[in-house]
C-alpha positions as CSV (number, residue, x, y, z in Angstrom):
1,X,-20.0,-40.4,20.7
2,X,-23.4,-40.4,22.4
3,X,-24.7,-43.9,23.2
4,X,-28.1,-45.1,22.1
5,X,-30.4,-47.4,24.2
6,X,-28.8,-50.4,22.6
7,X,-25.3,-49.6,23.8
8,X,-26.7,-48.5,27.2
9,X,-28.5,-51.8,27.5
10,X,-25.3,-53.7,26.6
11,X,-23.3,-51.8,29.3
12,X,-26.0,-52.6,31.9
13,X,-25.9,-56.3,31.0
14,X,-22.1,-56.4,31.2
15,X,-22.3,-54.6,34.7
16,X,-20.2,-51.8,33.3
17,X,-23.2,-49.5,34.1
18,X,-25.2,-50.1,37.3
19,X,-28.3,-48.5,38.6
20,X,-29.6,-49.1,42.1
21,X,-32.5,-49.6,42.1
22,X,-32.6,-51.0,38.6
23,X,-34.1,-49.0,35.8
24,X,-37.8,-49.6,34.8
25,X,-39.3,-49.5,31.4
26,X,-40.4,-45.9,31.6
27,X,-36.8,-44.7,32.0
28,X,-35.6,-46.1,28.7
29,X,-35.1,-43.4,26.1
30,X,-33.6,-43.5,22.6
31,X,-30.2,-42.1,23.6
32,X,-30.5,-41.5,27.3
33,X,-32.1,-42.7,30.5
34,X,-34.4,-40.8,32.7
35,X,-33.6,-40.6,36.4
36,X,-36.2,-40.4,39.1
37,X,-36.5,-37.9,41.9
38,X,-35.4,-39.3,45.3
39,X,-36.9,-38.8,48.7
40,X,-34.1,-36.5,50.1
41,X,-34.4,-32.8,49.8
42,X,-32.3,-29.9,51.0
43,X,-33.8,-26.5,51.7
44,X,-31.7,-23.4,52.2
45,X,-31.8,-22.0,55.7
46,X,-31.7,-18.2,56.3
47,X,-30.5,-18.0,59.9
48,X,-29.3,-19.9,62.9
49,X,-29.2,-19.3,66.6
50,X,-25.7,-19.1,68.1
51,X,-24.2,-17.9,71.4
52,X,-24.1,-14.4,69.8
53,X,-27.8,-14.5,69.0
54,X,-29.7,-14.9,65.7
55,X,-27.2,-14.8,62.9
56,X,-28.1,-14.5,59.2
57,X,-26.4,-17.3,57.3
58,X,-23.9,-16.4,54.7
59,X,-23.1,-18.8,51.9
60,X,-19.4,-18.8,51.5
61,X,-17.7,-20.9,48.8
62,X,-14.7,-21.3,51.2
63,X,-16.7,-23.0,53.9
64,X,-18.7,-26.2,54.1
65,X,-22.4,-25.5,53.4
66,X,-23.8,-28.2,55.6
67,X,-25.1,-25.7,58.1
68,X,-26.9,-23.7,55.5
69,X,-29.3,-26.4,54.5
70,X,-32.1,-28.2,56.3
71,X,-32.5,-31.8,55.2
72,X,-36.0,-33.3,54.7
73,X,-36.6,-37.0,54.1
74,X,-40.0,-37.9,52.6
75,X,-41.7,-41.3,52.2
76,X,-43.0,-42.6,48.8
77,X,-46.5,-41.2,48.3
78,X,-45.7,-37.9,50.0
79,X,-45.0,-34.8,47.9
80,X,-42.8,-31.7,48.1
81,X,-44.2,-28.2,47.3
82,X,-41.9,-25.5,46.1
83,X,-42.9,-21.9,46.8
84,X,-42.6,-19.2,44.1
85,X,-39.0,-18.3,43.8
86,X,-37.8,-21.1,46.0
87,X,-34.6,-23.0,45.2
88,X,-33.8,-26.5,46.7
89,X,-31.4,-29.4,46.1
90,X,-32.8,-32.9,45.7
91,X,-31.2,-36.3,45.2
92,X,-31.8,-38.8,42.5
93,X,-33.7,-42.0,43.5
94,X,-31.1,-44.1,41.7
95,X,-27.5,-44.6,42.7
96,X,-25.4,-44.5,39.4
97,X,-22.2,-46.5,39.1
98,X,-19.9,-46.2,36.0
99,X,-17.5,-49.1,35.8
100,X,-16.1,-48.7,32.3
101,X,-12.7,-46.9,31.7
102,X,-14.1,-44.9,28.8
103,X,-17.6,-43.9,29.9
104,X,-18.9,-40.6,31.3
105,X,-22.3,-39.1,31.6
106,X,-23.9,-35.6,31.3
107,X,-27.1,-34.6,33.0
108,X,-29.9,-32.6,31.2
109,X,-33.3,-31.5,32.4
110,X,-36.4,-33.0,31.0
111,X,-38.3,-30.5,28.9
112,X,-41.6,-31.5,30.5
113,X,-40.2,-30.4,33.9
114,X,-39.3,-27.0,32.5
115,X,-42.7,-26.5,31.1
116,X,-44.2,-26.8,34.5
117,X,-42.4,-23.7,35.6
118,X,-39.4,-25.4,37.2
119,X,-35.8,-24.7,36.3
120,X,-33.7,-27.8,36.7
121,X,-30.3,-26.2,36.2
122,X,-28.2,-29.1,35.1
123,X,-24.9,-28.9,33.4
124,X,-23.5,-31.7,35.6
125,X,-20.8,-34.2,34.4
126,X,-20.9,-37.7,35.9
127,X,-17.2,-38.6,35.8
128,X,-15.8,-41.9,34.6
129,X,-15.9,-44.5,37.5
130,X,-18.3,-42.3,39.6
131,X,-20.5,-44.2,42.0
132,X,-23.2,-42.5,44.0
133,X,-26.5,-40.6,44.0
134,X,-26.7,-37.4,42.0
135,X,-27.5,-33.9,43.1
136,X,-30.4,-32.1,41.4
137,X,-30.8,-28.3,41.9
138,X,-34.5,-27.3,41.4
139,X,-35.8,-23.7,41.2
140,X,-39.5,-22.6,41.0
141,X,-39.1,-19.8,38.5
142,X,-42.7,-18.6,38.7
143,X,-43.8,-15.6,40.7
144,X,-47.2,-16.8,41.9
145,X,-47.5,-20.6,41.6
146,X,-46.8,-23.3,44.1
147,X,-45.4,-26.3,42.2
148,X,-45.8,-29.8,43.6
149,X,-43.2,-32.6,42.9
150,X,-43.3,-36.2,43.9
151,X,-40.5,-38.6,44.8
152,X,-40.4,-41.2,42.0
153,X,-41.3,-38.8,39.1
154,X,-38.8,-38.6,36.2
155,X,-36.8,-35.4,36.8
156,X,-33.8,-35.4,34.4
157,X,-32.0,-37.3,31.7
158,X,-28.6,-38.9,31.8
159,X,-26.8,-39.0,28.5
160,X,-23.7,-41.2,28.1
161,X,-20.6,-40.5,26.0
162,X,-17.5,-42.5,25.2
163,X,-14.1,-41.0,26.0
164,X,-11.4,-41.0,23.4
165,X,-9.0,-42.8,25.7
166,X,-9.4,-44.8,28.9
167,X,-9.1,-43.4,32.4
168,X,-8.3,-45.6,35.4
169,X,-10.3,-45.2,38.5
170,X,-7.4,-43.4,40.2
171,X,-7.1,-41.0,37.3
172,X,-10.8,-40.2,37.1
173,X,-11.0,-39.7,40.8
174,X,-8.3,-37.0,40.9
175,X,-10.0,-33.6,40.5
176,X,-7.2,-30.9,40.3
177,X,-5.2,-31.5,43.4
178,X,-7.8,-33.4,45.5
179,X,-9.9,-36.5,45.2
180,X,-13.5,-36.1,43.9
181,X,-15.6,-34.6,46.6
182,X,-18.8,-36.5,45.9
183,X,-17.5,-39.9,45.0
184,X,-19.6,-42.5,46.7
185,X,-22.1,-39.9,48.0
186,X,-25.4,-41.2,49.3
187,X,-28.6,-39.3,49.0
188,X,-28.2,-37.8,52.5
189,X,-24.6,-36.7,51.8
190,X,-25.1,-34.2,49.0
191,X,-24.6,-30.8,50.9
192,X,-22.0,-28.6,49.2
193,X,-18.4,-29.5,50.2
194,X,-15.5,-27.1,50.2
195,X,-12.5,-27.2,48.0
196,X,-8.8,-27.9,49.0
197,X,-7.6,-26.0,52.1
198,X,-4.5,-24.6,50.3
199,X,-6.6,-23.3,47.4
200,X,-9.1,-21.7,49.8
201,X,-6.4,-20.1,51.9
202,X,-4.8,-18.4,48.9
203,X,-8.2,-17.2,47.6
204,X,-9.1,-15.7,51.0
205,X,-5.7,-13.9,51.1
206,X,-6.2,-12.7,47.5
207,X,-2.8,-14.2,46.7
208,X,-3.7,-15.2,43.1
209,X,-0.1,-14.9,42.0
210,X,0.9,-17.6,44.4
211,X,-2.2,-19.7,43.5
212,X,-1.2,-19.7,39.8
213,X,2.3,-21.0,40.7
214,X,0.8,-24.4,41.6
215,X,1.8,-26.7,38.8
216,X,-0.8,-28.3,36.5
């Protein structure tokens, strides 16, 4: 069941749904809320200087990606320009906290953002009981246009759905065999984090048979 602005407003009044800073009137949609672009941006780095020399960075799902990004913090009133074909990660301005046992969210791009030539590739789920800023991947899909974006502009929509049954905070925070990686994440803590060490070890070894023996 997708919630309308009336149910969303009731949840906010009951402190079951909290936004920091609070939502303004422009963010109120019929069955969603618009989230604003924050001031923290992450740009992919191509290389680093080590004791061996200049090394090209390899993005490896089994490693933390913190070293592969450069973090940029802007001030309100400044802008960020995306070069043609450039891909970045940005944070939401709002920290979102879901305090209801039967509430989850789904992120969608705003169509007006896509019409500017930007691809906001969102299929993200905001888990029940999640609290933190959200990660927004943004891609300039044009071949010849620089696209300027501003902290504070509305960048995506957050749609809320009711769960069939309740989940406690402990249940919602357990993702597979580990705790949720981004629970409580702040805008400057959104670099990609690696999965469980045992899972990574088995994947690196190619031991998929042993991996599939781990009980559900």
